[in-house]
N, C-alpha and C positions, 0 to 999 in steps of 0.2 A: 092619205099619203104618209108614210113614215118620215120622221125627220132623221132617222139614223142614216149616217153617211156609209157609202160603200167605198172601203179603202182598198179593195182588190181590183186589179186592172181585169180587162177582158181579153180574151184570145179568141181567134176564129178557129174553130174546130176543123181539123184536117178532113175528117170523114163526113161531116154533114154541112160544113160552110157556115154553120151558125155560130153566133158569139156565145161564148161560156164563160163564167168566172174563172179567173186564173187562181184558184184556191187549192189547197192540199197538194196533191200530187198530179196536177193538170199538165204541167209540162212533161212529166214522164209519159202520160197518156198520149199526148201529141207526139212525143218522140216515138212511142212504141206503134202508133198508127202508120206513122211516115215509114218507119222501119220495115214493117209488114208489107207495105206497098212497094216501096222503092227498092228495098234490099232482098226482100224474100219473094217477091213476085206475085203476091196475091193481089186481087183487084179489090176495089173498094166494096163492090158488091159481095165479096166472099166474106166480108167482116161485119158482124153485128156489134154495134155499141151498146153497152148497158142492157145486156139481156136480162129480163126480169122474170122471176118465177116465184111460185108460192109452195109451201110445203106445211105439213102440220105435225106437232109433237103433243100428244096428250092433250087433244082439243086446243092447242094453242097454235093459231096460225102464225107462220113466220114467212115474211117476204125476203128474197134475197135477189142481189144483182151482181152480175159478172161483168167485169169492165169491158172486155173484148172476147168475142167468140168467132173463130175462123171455121168456115165451111169449106169444105172441097166437094165438088160435084153435088151440091145440094145437101150435104150431110155435114153435121157439126163434127168438127175433127180435133179441135184444140180450144181450150179456154186460157185466158191471160188475165192475171191481176198484178198490179204493181204496189209495192209496200215500201215505206221508208225501213231502214234498219235490216234486221236479220230476215233473209228470205226463208230460211228454215222455219221460222216462227209462224209462217203462213201456209206451209205445205198441207196441213189437214184441211184447212179452210177451202184451199183451192181445189183439192182432190174431192171433198165433200160437194162442192159446187158442181164440178164435172160429173159427179155421179147422180146428182138430183135434177140438174137443169132439163134434161130430156128423158125420154123413155128408155134410153140405153146410156151406158157409161161413155161419155165423150172420151176418146182415147188418150189424149195428151192434155196435161195440166202445166201451165207455165207461170212462174212467179218470178218477177223482175223489180229491180230498183231503178231500171233505165239506164244502169252501167253494165250490168251482168244479169244473168238469168239462171234458173234451173228449171229443167224440163223433167216432168215427172210422168211416169206410166200411170195413168189413173187406176187401172186394175189392180196393181200391186202398191201403189203409193211410193215406189222406189224412184229415186233421182237417176235418170238415164242419160242426162246431158248437162253440162254446164257452161256458161257463157251464152252471149247473144247469138254466137254462130251455131249454137246446138238447136236453135229454133229451126225447124224444117223449112226449106224452101217449098214453094207450091209444087214444082215437079217431083219433089221427093214425096210430099204428102199424097199426090196422086198415085204414086208407085205403091206407097203403103196402104192406101184405101183399097187397092185391089186385092191385098192379101189378108185384110182384116175381117174378123168376125165381131160384130157389134154386140156386146153382152148387156143383159140388164143387171141392175144391182142384185146381189142375192137378197131374198126377202128378210132373212135374219140381219142384214146389215142396214136396212132402210132406216129404222128407228135410230141407230146409232149415227149414221149420217146427218140426219135431222137435228139430233141433238148437238152434234159439233158445230152445225150451222148456226143453231140458236145461241150457242154460247159465244161464238165469235161476233154475232150480231149484236149481242148484248154488251160486249166490251168495246166495240167500235165507237169512236167518237162522232157524233152527228156532223155533217158537213165534210168529213173526210172520206167517208165511205163512197166508193165509186158506184 
């Protein structure tokens, strides 16, 4: 057993009910989980916590994780990450994650610091909404899903998206990555 003391408190995760260390941006994660359920009408079963995936770039396997993934009618609809500081600095990471997490581009990518948010169209990478109120309600998401065509990432973009994720992964500090 380690003699190292844990100076961080613990918090009960809203989604899983399990105790987790209260480090990094954990308070923002907890806020966003509650916000999605209590303010935006998603059920806990619509939300995937820490969705993991793997990809490879030039024989280098990279693993990545997306903080929250919201599904609507059984299909992934939106990814959310939270960051300290500039939201714009994480647009490309979030969009790349949404493009590589599944076999289609997850339509919406959200970057938040817990006070505000930027919602991006994953296929274009453009900001289409600003503020927490721009995150779609479940009813709106259901309507949007009926009109959507889910697209694969164009083959010529796959390597670039993987390189982007690898670059962000290499510069993220251990323990701060969700």
